[in-house]
C-alpha positions in Angstrom: 0.1 0.0 0.1 1.2 3.4 -1.2 -1.1 6.3 -1.2 -4.0 8.1 0.7 -7.5 7.1 2.3 -9.9 9.6 2.5 -11.9 9.1 5.7 -15.1 10.7 7.1 -14.0 11.2 10.7 -17.1 11.1 13.0 -17.7 13.5 15.8 -17.0 12.2 19.3 -13.8 10.5 18.2 -9.9 11.9 18.2 -8.0 11.9 14.7 -5.6 9.5 16.3 -8.3 7.2 17.1 -9.5 6.9 13.5 -5.6 6.4 12.7 -5.3 3.8 15.3 -8.3 1.7 13.8 -6.9 1.9 10.2 -3.5 1.1 11.2 -4.8 -2.0 13.1 -6.3 -3.0 9.6 -3.4 -2.3 7.2 -0.4 -3.8 9.6 2.3 -3.8 9.2 2.0 -0.8 6.8 2.3 2.6 8.7 -0.6 5.3 9.1 -0.2 8.9 9.6 -2.9 11.6 9.3 -2.8 14.9 7.6 -4.4 17.8 9.8 -6.0 17.2 13.2 -9.4 17.5 13.7 -11.1 18.5 17.0 -12.8 15.4 18.9 -16.1 17.3 18.5 -15.7 18.0 14.7 -16.5 15.6 11.9 -15.2 15.5 8.2 -12.5 14.8 5.9 -9.3 13.2 7.4 -6.8 12.1 5.1 -4.7 8.9 5.9 -1.0 8.7 4.4 -0.8 4.6 4.4 2.7 2.8 3.6 5.6 5.3 2.8 2.7 7.8 1.8 2.7 8.7 5.6 6.0 10.7 4.7 3.7 13.1 2.6 1.1 14.1 5.1 2.7 17.5 5.7 2.5 18.2 1.8 -1.4 17.4 2.0 -1.6 19.8 5.2 -0.8 22.7 2.9 -3.8 22.1 0.7 -6.7 24.5 1.0 -9.4 23.1 3.3 -13.1 23.7 3.4 -15.6 24.2 6.2 -19.2 24.0 7.3 -19.5 25.6 10.6 -22.4 26.8 12.6 -22.4 29.3 15.7 -24.8 30.8 18.1 -24.6 34.2 18.8 -25.3 35.8 22.3 -22.8 32.9 24.1 -19.5 32.0 24.4 -17.1 29.6 26.2 -13.4 29.4 27.1 -12.8 26.8 24.5 -14.8 28.6 21.8 -17.3 25.7 21.3 -19.6 23.3 23.4 -16.6 21.4 25.3 -16.6 24.1 27.8 -19.5 25.9 30.1 -21.3 28.5 28.1 -21.6 32.2 29.5 -24.9 33.8 28.2 -24.9 37.5 27.0 -28.5 38.3 26.7 -27.8 42.1 26.0 -25.7 41.6 23.2 -27.0 43.4 20.1 -28.7 41.5 17.1 -26.3 41.8 14.0 -27.7 42.5 10.6 -27.2 40.3 7.7 -25.3 43.1 5.9 -23.2 43.5 9.1 -22.2 40.1 9.2 -21.6 39.8 5.6 -19.0 43.1 6.1 -17.6 41.5 9.1 -16.7 38.1 7.0 -15.2 40.2 4.1 -12.9 41.9 7.0 -11.9 38.5 7.7 -11.0 37.3 4.2 -7.3 37.4 2.9 -4.4 37.2 5.1 -5.5 37.2 8.6 -4.0 37.5 12.0 -6.0 35.4 14.5 -5.1 33.9 18.1 -6.8 30.6 18.3 -8.4 29.4 21.6 -6.1 27.6 24.3 -8.0 24.7 23.8 -7.1 24.2 20.5 -4.6 21.4 19.3 -1.6 23.7 18.5 1.6 22.8 19.7 3.4 24.5 22.4 6.8 23.8 23.7 6.5 20.1 22.7 2.8 19.9 24.0 -0.7 20.6 22.6 -2.0 23.7 23.9 -5.6 22.0 24.8 -3.5 18.9 27.0 -1.7 21.8 28.9 -4.9 23.7 29.8 -6.9 20.6 30.8 -3.8 19.8 33.1 -4.4 23.0 34.8 -1.7 25.0 33.2 -1.4 28.7 32.0 -1.3 28.8 28.3 -0.7 32.1 26.3 -1.2 31.2 22.6 0.7 33.4 20.4 -1.1 34.9 17.4 -0.5 33.6 14.0 -1.2 34.7 10.3 -3.6 32.5 8.3 -5.0 32.7 4.9 -9.0 33.0 4.3 -9.5 32.3 0.9 -13.4 32.6 1.2 -16.2 33.5 4.0 -19.4 33.1 3.2 -22.5 33.6 5.3 -24.9 30.5 4.1 -27.8 30.9 6.3 -28.7 33.4 9.2 -31.6 33.1 11.6 -30.7 34.8 14.9 -29.0 33.6 17.2 -28.0 31.1 14.6 -25.5 31.5 11.6 -24.2 28.9 9.3 -21.0 29.5 7.5 -18.9 28.0 4.5 -15.3 28.6 4.8 -12.4 27.9 2.4 -8.7 28.5 4.4 -5.4 27.4 4.4 -3.2 25.5 6.6 -3.2 26.2 10.5 -6.5 28.2 10.4 -8.9 27.7 13.3 -12.3 28.0 12.2 -13.7 28.4 15.7 -11.7 31.7 16.3 -12.8 32.9 12.9 -16.5 32.5 14.1 -15.6 34.0 17.4 -14.0 37.1 15.5 -17.0 37.3 13.0 -19.4 38.1 16.4 -16.7 40.1 17.8 -16.5 42.5 14.7 -20.2 43.1 15.1 -20.0 44.0 19.1 -21.2 40.3 20.2 -20.1 37.0 21.4 -20.6 33.7 19.7 -19.8 30.1 20.0 -19.5 27.5 17.6 -22.1 24.4 17.7 -21.0 22.3 14.6 -18.1 21.9 12.5 -17.5 19.6 9.4 -14.4 19.8 7.3 -15.8 19.0 3.7 -12.5 19.3 1.4 -8.8 18.9 1.9 -7.5 19.9 -1.6 -8.5 17.1 -3.7 -10.0 15.0 -1.1 -13.9 15.6 -0.7 -16.3 14.6 1.7 -18.7 13.0 -1.1 -15.9 10.5 -1.5 -14.8 9.6 1.8 -15.4 6.2 3.6 -17.0 6.0 6.7 -15.8 4.6 10.0 -17.6 1.6 9.7 -15.8 1.1 6.4 -12.8 1.7 8.2 -13.4 -1.0 10.7 -14.7 -3.6 8.5 -13.9 -3.2 4.8 -10.9 -4.5 3.0 -9.3 -1.1 2.8 -6.7 -1.5 -0.2 -9.3 -0.7 -2.9 -9.8 2.7 -1.3 -6.3 3.5 -1.4 -5.7 6.5 -3.8 -2.4 7.5 -5.7 0.3 9.0 -3.5 1.0 11.7 -6.2 -2.4 13.2 -5.2 -0.7 14.5 -1.9 1.6 16.5 -3.9 -0.4 17.7 -7.1 0.3 21.1 -5.8 4.1 20.7 -6.0 6.1 21.2 -9.2 6.2 18.0 -11.2 9.5 16.5 -12.6 9.0 13.9 -15.0 11.8 11.2 -15.1 12.3 8.1 -17.2 13.2 4.7 -15.5 16.7 5.3 -15.6 16.5 8.4 -13.7 13.9 7.2 -11.4 16.5 4.3 -10.4 19.0 7.2 -10.0 17.0 9.1 -7.4 16.0 5.9 -5.5 20.2 5.1 -5.4 20.3 8.7 -4.1 21.8 10.5 -7.2 20.8 13.6 -8.7 18.8 14.2 -12.0 18.6 17.3 -14.2 15.6 18.7 -15.7 13.0 21.4 -15.7 9.9 20.8 -13.6 6.5 22.0 -14.5 3.4 23.1 -12.4 -0.1 24.3 -13.0 -1.4 26.9 -10.1 -4.4 25.7 -8.7 -7.1 27.7 -7.5 -7.8 27.3 -4.0 -11.6 27.8 -4.4 -12.3 26.1 -7.5 -9.5 23.5 -7.9 -9.2 24.5 -11.5 -5.7 24.7 -12.9 -3.9 28.0 -14.2 -1.4 28.1 -17.2 1.8 25.5 -17.1 4.5 27.3 -15.5 8.5 25.9 -15.2 10.6 25.6 -12.4 14.2 25.3 -12.3 16.2 23.5 -9.5 17.2 26.1 -6.7 18.2 25.5 -3.2 14.9 26.7 -2.0 12.8 24.7 -4.3 11.4 21.2 -4.1 9.4 19.2 -6.6 7.7 16.1 -7.0 9.3 13.4 -9.3 6.8 11.3 -11.1 7.8 8.8 -13.5 6.3 8.5 -17.0 3.7 5.7 -15.9 2.5 8.2 -13.1 4.3 7.1 -10.2 5.6 9.0 -7.6 9.3 8.2 -7.1 10.8 10.9 -4.9 10.4 14.5 -3.2 13.6 16.4 -4.7 15.0 19.4 -3.8 17.1 21.6 -6.0 20.8 22.5 -5.7 23.1 25.0 -6.8 26.5 23.9 -7.2 29.7 24.8 -9.1 28.4 22.9 -11.9 24.9 22.6 -13.5 21.9 23.1 -11.1 20.1 19.6 -10.4 17.6 17.8 -8.4 18.6 15.8 -5.6 16.5 13.2 -3.7 14.9 14.2 -0.5 12.4 11.6 0.4 12.6 8.6 -2.1 9.9 6.0 -2.4 11.6 2.8 -3.7 9.8 0.7 -6.0 9.3 -3.4 -6.0 11.4 -5.3 -7.8 9.0 -6.1 -10.4 8.1 -2.5 -11.0 11.5 -1.5 -11.8 11.1 -3.1 -15.5 
C-alpha cells in the first residue's frame, strides 16, 4: 500500500483514534494523518498509508473547506460546546449586511489568536492538553490565509458559515472574531470539514468501512498528496538514480491551482534552486521521490530528499 485513504471522521472520536483503527487494519503498513480534527468536529481526514505516511505534511498545505455553525449571544473558554457556556442576553442582534461586511474583513491574510483549547503545539505539547492539566497557556497570534468566507444561512441567534482557508487556520476563532467584529459573542455549535485539497467529503469512506472493509481498494494514488508541487518527469533510468540517492537534471512544471475551484492555471516552469522542491513522477504516473534543487559549481540539479523505492517487479 502506497497512497492516501480519504476518511470521514465522526464527531466524538479523536483523529488519533481513527488512525489507530486504520493502522490495525493495514498492518504492517504505517499510517499517518494530514491535519488534526478536534473530537467534536467531523469531516475529511486524509490518511497516508505505507510510505505515503511521509507525505502527510504536504497534504496539510492544501486549502481546506469547512461548514461551521455558530450561536450568537453566548461563548465559552474553548469557543465551542466543550466548556460551560456564558450567556450574553444584552448582546446586539447583528444584521445580515453587518455579518457579510465582517466576513469580508476576515478574508485574505488574517491575524488570529487560536483558543487555548486548540491542538496547536506549544513547547512540545498541545495547548489543549496543557490547559486541561491546569497549566496557564498563552497562545501566540498567527497569520493565516482565508480564501473565502460565506454566510450560508442566518436566523438569529444561529448562523451557518462556509469557509475555505489555508493550513493552520482555526475556524472556531474565525466565528468568534466574526461576532466580535459586530460587538457580540458567539460559540461554535457544529463543524464539518468538507474538503482537503482534492479530497472531498462526498468521496470519503465511513468509520464503519474503516473498521470492516478491505481498505486496499480505497487507497488513492500517492501523487494526489503533492499535486500542488512542481512535477519533474523522470524516465526509468532517472527513477533508479533517485532511488539510489543520485541527482538528476531537468525542468519541473506545475499548474497553479485555484484554492476555491480547484481549477488549474497555465503551465509554469521551475528550475532547480536551493529553496525549490518538486515531486519526481515516473512516466507511468508513479511518485518516485520528493526532490530538492541544489545549485553548485556545475549545473543545477535535483537531489532526492524523500524516496519511495519500487518493488523489484516495478523496475522493469
